[in-house]
PDB file of N, CA, C and O in Angstrom, chain B, residues numbered from 101:
ATOM      1  N   MET B 101     199.998  47.380  44.412  1.00  0.00           N
ATOM      2  CA  MET B 101     200.209  48.715  44.927  1.00  0.00           C
ATOM      3  C   MET B 101     198.943  49.210  45.621  1.00  0.00           C
ATOM      4  O   MET B 101     197.858  49.171  45.040  1.00  0.00           O
ATOM      5  N   SER B 102     199.077  49.660  46.823  1.00  0.00           N
ATOM      6  CA  SER B 102     197.952  50.129  47.622  1.00  0.00           C
ATOM      7  C   SER B 102     197.688  51.613  47.343  1.00  0.00           C
ATOM      8  O   SER B 102     198.620  52.400  47.173  1.00  0.00           O
ATOM      9  N   LYS B 103     196.424  51.973  47.301  1.00  0.00           N
ATOM     10  CA  LYS B 103     196.057  53.372  47.113  1.00  0.00           C
ATOM     11  C   LYS B 103     195.788  53.992  48.480  1.00  0.00           C
ATOM     12  O   LYS B 103     195.112  53.396  49.317  1.00  0.00           O
ATOM     13  N   ASP B 104     196.318  55.182  48.698  1.00  0.00           N
ATOM     14  CA  ASP B 104     196.062  55.912  49.934  1.00  0.00           C
ATOM     15  C   ASP B 104     195.005  56.971  49.683  1.00  0.00           C
ATOM     16  O   ASP B 104     195.199  57.877  48.872  1.00  0.00           O
ATOM     17  N   TYR B 105     193.909  56.853  50.369  1.00  0.00           N
ATOM     18  CA  TYR B 105     192.781  57.762  50.195  1.00  0.00           C
ATOM     19  C   TYR B 105     192.700  58.741  51.356  1.00  0.00           C
ATOM     20  O   TYR B 105     192.923  58.375  52.510  1.00  0.00           O
ATOM     21  N   ILE B 106     192.378  59.994  51.033  1.00  0.00           N
ATOM     22  CA  ILE B 106     192.050  60.986  52.044  1.00  0.00           C
ATOM     23  C   ILE B 106     190.655  60.643  52.546  1.00  0.00           C
ATOM     24  O   ILE B 106     189.743  60.431  51.747  1.00  0.00           O
ATOM     25  N   LYS B 107     190.482  60.588  53.855  1.00  0.00           N
ATOM     26  CA  LYS B 107     189.159  60.289  54.419  1.00  0.00           C
ATOM     27  C   LYS B 107     188.326  61.563  54.475  1.00  0.00           C
ATOM     28  O   LYS B 107     188.753  62.578  55.026  1.00  0.00           O
ATOM     29  N   VAL B 108     187.149  61.492  53.904  1.00  0.00           N
ATOM     30  CA  VAL B 108     186.209  62.613  53.898  1.00  0.00           C
ATOM     31  C   VAL B 108     185.067  62.254  54.838  1.00  0.00           C
ATOM     32  O   VAL B 108     184.524  61.151  54.779  1.00  0.00           O
ATOM     33  N   ASN B 109     184.710  63.197  55.705  1.00  0.00           N
ATOM     34  CA  ASN B 109     183.573  62.991  56.600  1.00  0.00           C
ATOM     35  C   ASN B 109     182.401  63.805  56.092  1.00  0.00           C
ATOM     36  O   ASN B 109     182.499  65.022  55.929  1.00  0.00           O
ATOM     37  N   PHE B 110     181.304  63.135  55.844  1.00  0.00           N
ATOM     38  CA  PHE B 110     180.090  63.815  55.430  1.00  0.00           C
ATOM     39  C   PHE B 110     179.316  64.209  56.678  1.00  0.00           C
ATOM     40  O   PHE B 110     179.377  63.527  57.701  1.00  0.00           O
ATOM     41  N   SER B 111     178.596  65.304  56.585  1.00  0.00           N
ATOM     42  CA  SER B 111     177.845  65.819  57.725  1.00  0.00           C
ATOM     43  C   SER B 111     176.422  65.283  57.719  1.00  0.00           C
ATOM     44  O   SER B 111     175.870  64.974  56.663  1.00  0.00           O
ATOM     45  N   PRO B 112     175.833  65.174  58.906  1.00  0.00           N
ATOM     46  CA  PRO B 112     174.418  64.800  58.949  1.00  0.00           C
ATOM     47  C   PRO B 112     173.615  65.818  58.129  1.00  0.00           C
ATOM     48  O   PRO B 112     173.844  67.023  58.228  1.00  0.00           O
ATOM     49  N   GLY B 113     172.707  65.337  57.349  1.00  0.00           N
ATOM     50  CA  GLY B 113     171.910  66.214  56.504  1.00  0.00           C
ATOM     51  C   GLY B 113     172.467  66.381  55.097  1.00  0.00           C
ATOM     52  O   GLY B 113     171.791  66.919  54.221  1.00  0.00           O
ATOM     53  N   ASP B 114     173.705  65.920  54.876  1.00  0.00           N
ATOM     54  CA  ASP B 114     174.257  65.966  53.517  1.00  0.00           C
ATOM     55  C   ASP B 114     173.448  65.057  52.608  1.00  0.00           C
ATOM     56  O   ASP B 114     172.970  64.004  53.030  1.00  0.00           O
ATOM     57  N   THR B 115     173.302  65.467  51.381  1.00  0.00           N
ATOM     58  CA  THR B 115     172.602  64.649  50.392  1.00  0.00           C
ATOM     59  C   THR B 115     173.620  63.794  49.640  1.00  0.00           C
ATOM     60  O   THR B 115     174.826  64.027  49.719  1.00  0.00           O
ATOM     61  N   ILE B 116     173.119  62.817  48.922  1.00  0.00           N
ATOM     62  CA  ILE B 116     173.994  62.004  48.074  1.00  0.00           C
ATOM     63  C   ILE B 116     174.673  62.913  47.054  1.00  0.00           C
ATOM     64  O   ILE B 116     175.867  62.770  46.791  1.00  0.00           O
ATOM     65  N   ASP B 117     173.921  63.841  46.483  1.00  0.00           N
ATOM     66  CA  ASP B 117     174.483  64.767  45.490  1.00  0.00           C
ATOM     67  C   ASP B 117     175.662  65.536  46.072  1.00  0.00           C
ATOM     68  O   ASP B 117     176.709  65.651  45.436  1.00  0.00           O
ATOM     69  N   LYS B 118     175.491  66.058  47.274  1.00  0.00           N
ATOM     70  CA  LYS B 118     176.556  66.837  47.905  1.00  0.00           C
ATOM     71  C   LYS B 118     177.786  65.970  48.166  1.00  0.00           C
ATOM     72  O   LYS B 118     178.916  66.406  47.948  1.00  0.00           O
ATOM     73  N   ALA B 119     177.565  64.752  48.629  1.00  0.00           N
ATOM     74  CA  ALA B 119     178.681  63.840  48.897  1.00  0.00           C
ATOM     75  C   ALA B 119     179.442  63.512  47.617  1.00  0.00           C
ATOM     76  O   ALA B 119     180.673  63.538  47.595  1.00  0.00           O
ATOM     77  N   VAL B 120     178.705  63.204  46.551  1.00  0.00           N
ATOM     78  CA  VAL B 120     179.340  62.876  45.272  1.00  0.00           C
ATOM     79  C   VAL B 120     180.101  64.084  44.743  1.00  0.00           C
ATOM     80  O   VAL B 120     181.239  63.946  44.296  1.00  0.00           O
ATOM     81  N   ASN B 121     179.495  65.259  44.787  1.00  0.00           N
ATOM     82  CA  ASN B 121     180.156  66.464  44.280  1.00  0.00           C
ATOM     83  C   ASN B 121     181.430  66.774  45.053  1.00  0.00           C
ATOM     84  O   ASN B 121     182.413  67.223  44.465  1.00  0.00           O
ATOM     85  N   LEU B 122     181.429  66.542  46.359  1.00  0.00           N
ATOM     86  CA  LEU B 122     182.640  66.743  47.156  1.00  0.00           C
ATOM     87  C   LEU B 122     183.746  65.789  46.713  1.00  0.00           C
ATOM     88  O   LEU B 122     184.900  66.193  46.566  1.00  0.00           O
ATOM     89  N   LEU B 123     183.394  64.541  46.503  1.00  0.00           N
ATOM     90  CA  LEU B 123     184.387  63.567  46.047  1.00  0.00           C
ATOM     91  C   LEU B 123     184.887  63.901  44.639  1.00  0.00           C
ATOM     92  O   LEU B 123     186.068  63.724  44.340  1.00  0.00           O
ATOM     93  N   LEU B 124     183.992  64.380  43.777  1.00  0.00           N
ATOM     94  CA  LEU B 124     184.405  64.738  42.423  1.00  0.00           C
ATOM     95  C   LEU B 124     185.347  65.948  42.419  1.00  0.00           C
ATOM     96  O   LEU B 124     186.203  66.057  41.541  1.00  0.00           O
ATOM     97  N   LYS B 125     185.199  66.855  43.388  1.00  0.00           N
ATOM     98  CA  LYS B 125     186.139  67.975  43.513  1.00  0.00           C
ATOM     99  C   LYS B 125     187.538  67.465  43.844  1.00  0.00           C
ATOM    100  O   LYS B 125     188.533  67.975  43.329  1.00  0.00           O
ATOM    101  N   HIS B 126     187.603  66.463  44.700  1.00  0.00           N
ATOM    102  CA  HIS B 126     188.896  65.848  45.013  1.00  0.00           C
ATOM    103  C   HIS B 126     189.482  65.210  43.750  1.00  0.00           C
ATOM    104  O   HIS B 126     190.679  65.321  43.482  1.00  0.00           O
ATOM    105  N   LYS B 127     188.632  64.553  42.994  1.00  0.00           N
ATOM    106  CA  LYS B 127     189.090  63.902  41.760  1.00  0.00           C
ATOM    107  C   LYS B 127     189.658  64.929  40.784  1.00  0.00           C
ATOM    108  O   LYS B 127     190.695  64.691  40.166  1.00  0.00           O
ATOM    109  N   GLU B 128     188.978  66.075  40.642  1.00  0.00           N
ATOM    110  CA  GLU B 128     189.446  67.142  39.753  1.00  0.00           C
ATOM    111  C   GLU B 128     190.843  67.630  40.146  1.00  0.00           C
ATOM    112  O   GLU B 128     191.637  68.030  39.295  1.00  0.00           O
ATOM    113  N   LYS B 129     191.126  67.590  41.449  1.00  0.00           N
ATOM    114  CA  LYS B 129     192.428  68.020  41.959  1.00  0.00           C
ATOM    115  C   LYS B 129     193.468  66.905  41.889  1.00  0.00           C
ATOM    116  O   LYS B 129     194.625  67.101  42.262  1.00  0.00           O
ATOM    117  N   GLY B 130     193.049  65.733  41.406  1.00  0.00           N
ATOM    118  CA  GLY B 130     193.962  64.603  41.322  1.00  0.00           C
ATOM    119  C   GLY B 130     194.172  63.897  42.649  1.00  0.00           C
ATOM    120  O   GLY B 130     195.152  63.172  42.824  1.00  0.00           O
ATOM    121  N   GLN B 131     193.253  64.108  43.587  1.00  0.00           N
ATOM    122  CA  GLN B 131     193.360  63.503  44.922  1.00  0.00           C
ATOM    123  C   GLN B 131     192.445  62.284  45.032  1.00  0.00           C
ATOM    124  O   GLN B 131     191.305  62.293  44.566  1.00  0.00           O
ATOM    125  N   LEU B 132     192.968  61.257  45.649  1.00  0.00           N
ATOM    126  CA  LEU B 132     192.140  60.093  45.979  1.00  0.00           C
ATOM    127  C   LEU B 132     191.481  60.372  47.321  1.00  0.00           C
ATOM    128  O   LEU B 132     192.159  60.666  48.305  1.00  0.00           O
ATOM    129  N   ALA B 133     190.165  60.279  47.355  1.00  0.00           N
ATOM    130  CA  ALA B 133     189.420  60.519  48.586  1.00  0.00           C
ATOM    131  C   ALA B 133     188.295  59.507  48.677  1.00  0.00           C
ATOM    132  O   ALA B 133     187.805  59.007  47.665  1.00  0.00           O
ATOM    133  N   CYS B 134     187.893  59.216  49.900  1.00  0.00           N
ATOM    134  CA  CYS B 134     186.760  58.314  50.112  1.00  0.00           C
ATOM    135  C   CYS B 134     186.004  58.753  51.350  1.00  0.00           C
ATOM    136  O   CYS B 134     186.546  59.416  52.234  1.00  0.00           O
ATOM    137  N   GLY B 135     184.757  58.371  51.389  1.00  0.00           N
ATOM    138  CA  GLY B 135     183.927  58.669  52.537  1.00  0.00           C
ATOM    139  C   GLY B 135     182.769  57.698  52.603  1.00  0.00           C
ATOM    140  O   GLY B 135     182.339  57.143  51.592  1.00  0.00           O
ATOM    141  N   LYS B 136     182.277  57.505  53.806  1.00  0.00           N
ATOM    142  CA  LYS B 136     181.164  56.584  54.024  1.00  0.00           C
ATOM    143  C   LYS B 136     179.867  57.383  54.096  1.00  0.00           C
ATOM    144  O   LYS B 136     179.742  58.320  54.884  1.00  0.00           O
ATOM    145  N   PHE B 137     178.901  56.995  53.256  1.00  0.00           N
ATOM    146  CA  PHE B 137     177.593  57.645  53.235  1.00  0.00           C
ATOM    147  C   PHE B 137     176.537  56.575  53.443  1.00  0.00           C
ATOM    148  O   PHE B 137     176.400  55.672  52.617  1.00  0.00           O
ATOM    149  N   ASN B 138     175.792  56.663  54.533  1.00  0.00           N
ATOM    150  CA  ASN B 138     174.765  55.661  54.871  1.00  0.00           C
ATOM    151  C   ASN B 138     175.311  54.241  54.795  1.00  0.00           C
ATOM    152  O   ASN B 138     174.639  53.331  54.309  1.00  0.00           O
ATOM    153  N   GLY B 139     176.532  54.062  55.279  1.00  0.00           N
ATOM    154  CA  GLY B 139     177.123  52.730  55.328  1.00  0.00           C
ATOM    155  C   GLY B 139     177.795  52.284  54.045  1.00  0.00           C
ATOM    156  O   GLY B 139     178.360  51.191  53.999  1.00  0.00           O
ATOM    157  N   VAL B 140     177.749  53.103  52.996  1.00  0.00           N
ATOM    158  CA  VAL B 140     178.362  52.759  51.712  1.00  0.00           C
ATOM    159  C   VAL B 140     179.600  53.629  51.523  1.00  0.00           C
ATOM    160  O   VAL B 140     179.516  54.854  51.616  1.00  0.00           O
ATOM    161  N   THR B 141     180.740  53.013  51.260  1.00  0.00           N
ATOM    162  CA  THR B 141     181.958  53.775  51.020  1.00  0.00           C
ATOM    163  C   THR B 141     182.029  54.173  49.552  1.00  0.00           C
ATOM    164  O   THR B 141     181.952  53.333  48.656  1.00  0.00           O
ATOM    165  N   LEU B 142     182.178  55.473  49.331  1.00  0.00           N
ATOM    166  CA  LEU B 142     182.280  56.035  47.993  1.00  0.00           C
ATOM    167  C   LEU B 142     183.713  56.502  47.771  1.00  0.00           C
ATOM    168  O   LEU B 142     184.343  57.036  48.684  1.00  0.00           O
ATOM    169  N   TYR B 143     184.226  56.303  46.562  1.00  0.00           N
ATOM    170  CA  TYR B 143     185.611  56.630  46.231  1.00  0.00           C
ATOM    171  C   TYR B 143     185.649  57.663  45.110  1.00  0.00           C
ATOM    172  O   TYR B 143     184.919  57.545  44.126  1.00  0.00           O
ATOM    173  N   SER B 144     186.496  58.669  45.261  1.00  0.00           N
ATOM    174  CA  SER B 144     186.571  59.751  44.284  1.00  0.00           C
ATOM    175  C   SER B 144     186.974  59.272  42.892  1.00  0.00           C
ATOM    176  O   SER B 144     186.576  59.875  41.894  1.00  0.00           O
ATOM    177  N   ASP B 145     187.746  58.211  42.812  1.00  0.00           N
ATOM    178  CA  ASP B 145     188.222  57.765  41.499  1.00  0.00           C
ATOM    179  C   ASP B 145     187.216  56.892  40.752  1.00  0.00           C
ATOM    180  O   ASP B 145     187.422  56.586  39.577  1.00  0.00           O
ATOM    181  N   THR B 146     186.134  56.487  41.413  1.00  0.00           N
ATOM    182  CA  THR B 146     185.156  55.625  40.751  1.00  0.00           C
ATOM    183  C   THR B 146     183.711  56.110  40.886  1.00  0.00           C
ATOM    184  O   THR B 146     182.820  55.564  40.236  1.00  0.00           O
ATOM    185  N   VAL B 147     183.469  57.112  41.706  1.00  0.00           N
ATOM    186  CA  VAL B 147     182.093  57.531  41.994  1.00  0.00           C
ATOM    187  C   VAL B 147     181.441  58.195  40.783  1.00  0.00           C
ATOM    188  O   VAL B 147     182.072  58.949  40.043  1.00  0.00           O
ATOM    189  N   THR B 148     180.156  57.887  40.608  1.00  0.00           N
ATOM    190  CA  THR B 148     179.302  58.602  39.664  1.00  0.00           C
ATOM    191  C   THR B 148     178.009  58.936  40.397  1.00  0.00           C
ATOM    192  O   THR B 148     177.663  58.288  41.384  1.00  0.00           O
ATOM    193  N   MET B 149     177.315  59.927  39.920  1.00  0.00           N
ATOM    194  CA  MET B 149     176.057  60.322  40.563  1.00  0.00           C
ATOM    195  C   MET B 149     175.060  59.169  40.523  1.00  0.00           C
ATOM    196  O   MET B 149     174.474  58.818  41.547  1.00  0.00           O
ATOM    197  N   ASP B 150     174.866  58.577  39.340  1.00  0.00           N
ATOM    198  CA  ASP B 150     173.928  57.458  39.224  1.00  0.00           C
ATOM    199  C   ASP B 150     174.387  56.251  40.030  1.00  0.00           C
ATOM    200  O   ASP B 150     173.580  55.603  40.696  1.00  0.00           O
ATOM    201  N   GLY B 151     175.675  55.948  39.974  1.00  0.00           N
ATOM    202  CA  GLY B 151     176.199  54.790  40.695  1.00  0.00           C
ATOM    203  C   GLY B 151     176.013  54.919  42.194  1.00  0.00           C
ATOM    204  O   GLY B 151     175.640  53.956  42.863  1.00  0.00           O
ATOM    205  N   ALA B 152     176.271  56.107  42.722  1.00  0.00           N
ATOM    206  CA  ALA B 152     176.103  56.328  44.164  1.00  0.00           C
ATOM    207  C   ALA B 152     174.635  56.206  44.562  1.00  0.00           C
ATOM    208  O   ALA B 152     174.310  55.549  45.551  1.00  0.00           O
ATOM    209  N   HIS B 153     173.753  56.836  43.797  1.00  0.00           N
ATOM    210  CA  HIS B 153     172.324  56.736  44.100  1.00  0.00           C
ATOM    211  C   HIS B 153     171.866  55.273  44.067  1.00  0.00           C
ATOM    212  O   HIS B 153     171.176  54.807  44.973  1.00  0.00           O
ATOM    213  N   LYS B 154     172.259  54.567  43.018  1.00  0.00           N
ATOM    214  CA  LYS B 154     171.840  53.172  42.849  1.00  0.00           C
ATOM    215  C   LYS B 154     172.321  52.318  44.020  1.00  0.00           C
ATOM    216  O   LYS B 154     171.572  51.495  44.547  1.00  0.00           O
ATOM    217  N   GLU B 155     173.573  52.519  44.421  1.00  0.00           N
ATOM    218  CA  GLU B 155     174.139  51.701  45.497  1.00  0.00           C
ATOM    219  C   GLU B 155     173.534  52.030  46.860  1.00  0.00           C
ATOM    220  O   GLU B 155     173.352  51.140  47.690  1.00  0.00           O
ATOM    221  N   ILE B 156     173.224  53.304  47.092  1.00  0.00           N
ATOM    222  CA  ILE B 156     172.735  53.728  48.407  1.00  0.00           C
ATOM    223  C   ILE B 156     171.227  53.529  48.553  1.00  0.00           C
ATOM    224  O   ILE B 156     170.767  53.045  49.588  1.00  0.00           O
ATOM    225  N   ILE B 157     170.449  53.897  47.526  1.00  0.00           N
ATOM    226  CA  ILE B 157     168.983  53.827  47.665  1.00  0.00           C
ATOM    227  C   ILE B 157     168.306  52.913  46.653  1.00  0.00           C
ATOM    228  O   ILE B 157     167.092  52.720  46.701  1.00  0.00           O
ATOM    229  N   GLY B 158     169.090  52.353  45.738  1.00  0.00           N
ATOM    230  CA  GLY B 158     168.515  51.403  44.790  1.00  0.00           C
ATOM    231  C   GLY B 158     167.836  52.035  43.585  1.00  0.00           C
ATOM    232  O   GLY B 158     167.176  51.340  42.812  1.00  0.00           O
ATOM    233  N   LYS B 159     167.991  53.349  43.416  1.00  0.00           N
ATOM    234  CA  LYS B 159     167.419  54.054  42.272  1.00  0.00           C
ATOM    235  C   LYS B 159     168.497  54.949  41.667  1.00  0.00           C
ATOM    236  O   LYS B 159     169.375  55.435  42.379  1.00  0.00           O
ATOM    237  N   THR B 160     168.430  55.166  40.352  1.00  0.00           N
ATOM    238  CA  THR B 160     169.341  56.131  39.735  1.00  0.00           C
ATOM    239  C   THR B 160     168.920  57.530  40.178  1.00  0.00           C
ATOM    240  O   THR B 160     167.860  57.703  40.779  1.00  0.00           O
ATOM    241  N   LYS B 161     169.738  58.507  39.884  1.00  0.00           N
ATOM    242  CA  LYS B 161     169.428  59.899  40.231  1.00  0.00           C
ATOM    243  C   LYS B 161     168.109  60.326  39.598  1.00  0.00           C
ATOM    244  O   LYS B 161     167.268  60.922  40.271  1.00  0.00           O
ATOM    245  N   VAL B 162     167.919  60.034  38.324  1.00  0.00           N
ATOM    246  CA  VAL B 162     166.685  60.412  37.628  1.00  0.00           C
ATOM    247  C   VAL B 162     165.477  59.705  38.247  1.00  0.00           C
ATOM    248  O   VAL B 162     164.443  60.330  38.478  1.00  0.00           O
ATOM    249  N   GLU B 163     165.607  58.416  38.512  1.00  0.00           N
ATOM    250  CA  GLU B 163     164.504  57.669  39.141  1.00  0.00           C
ATOM    251  C   GLU B 163     164.164  58.260  40.504  1.00  0.00           C
ATOM    252  O   GLU B 163     162.988  58.394  40.842  1.00  0.00           O
ATOM    253  N   PHE B 164     165.175  58.613  41.286  1.00  0.00           N
ATOM    254  CA  PHE B 164     164.955  59.199  42.607  1.00  0.00           C
ATOM    255  C   PHE B 164     164.281  60.564  42.487  1.00  0.00           C
ATOM    256  O   PHE B 164     163.315  60.848  43.194  1.00  0.00           O
ATOM    257  N   ASP B 165     164.795  61.409  41.585  1.00  0.00           N
ATOM    258  CA  ASP B 165     164.196  62.733  41.392  1.00  0.00           C
ATOM    259  C   ASP B 165     162.740  62.624  40.935  1.00  0.00           C
ATOM    260  O   ASP B 165     161.882  63.379  41.393  1.00  0.00           O
ATOM    261  N   ASP B 166     162.468  61.683  40.032  1.00  0.00           N
ATOM    262  CA  ASP B 166     161.084  61.463  39.579  1.00  0.00           C
ATOM    263  C   ASP B 166     160.199  61.018  40.733  1.00  0.00           C
ATOM    264  O   ASP B 166     159.059  61.467  40.856  1.00  0.00           O
ATOM    265  N   TYR B 167     160.722  60.136  41.577  1.00  0.00           N
ATOM    266  CA  TYR B 167     159.963  59.670  42.742  1.00  0.00           C
ATOM    267  C   TYR B 167     159.650  60.832  43.688  1.00  0.00           C
ATOM    268  O   TYR B 167     158.515  60.977  44.142  1.00  0.00           O
ATOM    269  N   ILE B 168     160.651  61.654  43.981  1.00  0.00           N
ATOM    270  CA  ILE B 168     160.452  62.786  44.882  1.00  0.00           C
ATOM    271  C   ILE B 168     159.410  63.741  44.288  1.00  0.00           C
ATOM    272  O   ILE B 168     158.549  64.251  45.006  1.00  0.00           O
ATOM    273  N   GLU B 169     159.492  63.975  43.002  1.00  0.00           N
ATOM    274  CA  GLU B 169     158.530  64.862  42.342  1.00  0.00           C
ATOM    275  C   GLU B 169     157.106  64.299  42.440  1.00  0.00           C
ATOM    276  O   GLU B 169     156.154  65.047  42.662  1.00  0.00           O
ATOM    277  N   SER B 170     156.966  62.981  42.275  1.00  0.00           N
ATOM    278  CA  SER B 170     155.635  62.375  42.354  1.00  0.00           C
ATOM    279  C   SER B 170     155.066  62.433  43.769  1.00  0.00           C
ATOM    280  O   SER B 170     153.853  62.544  43.947  1.00  0.00           O
ATOM    281  N   VAL B 171     155.924  62.360  44.759  1.00  0.00           N
ATOM    282  CA  VAL B 171     155.467  62.435  46.151  1.00  0.00           C
ATOM    283  C   VAL B 171     155.016  63.853  46.496  1.00  0.00           C
ATOM    284  O   VAL B 171     154.066  64.045  47.254  1.00  0.00           O
ATOM    285  N   ARG B 172     155.699  64.826  45.938  1.00  0.00           N
ATOM    286  CA  ARG B 172     155.365  66.232  46.202  1.00  0.00           C
ATOM    287  C   ARG B 172     154.117  66.677  45.476  1.00  0.00           C
ATOM    288  O   ARG B 172     153.496  67.662  45.876  1.00  0.00           O
ATOM    289  N   SER B 173     153.733  65.985  44.426  1.00  0.00           N
ATOM    290  CA  SER B 173     152.558  66.392  43.629  1.00  0.00           C
ATOM    291  C   SER B 173     151.266  66.043  44.299  1.00  0.00           C
ATOM    292  O   SER B 173     150.196  66.319  43.757  1.00  0.00           O
TER     293      SER B 173
END
């Protein structure tokens, strides 16, 4: 059985967090949605914040936030 996903377009300047949260809103509504972020397709039924970060930039959300904090210091 094939799943039909609503295509979501992310805007330039969107963050990974914003993209994941948008997909999770679709999930809360019981909608299957997907969108491509930096060449990686994310799916509302399987996306997690850590999973998306890891797949897109190679770091978990916490690791990325810690890195950003260290750069700003």
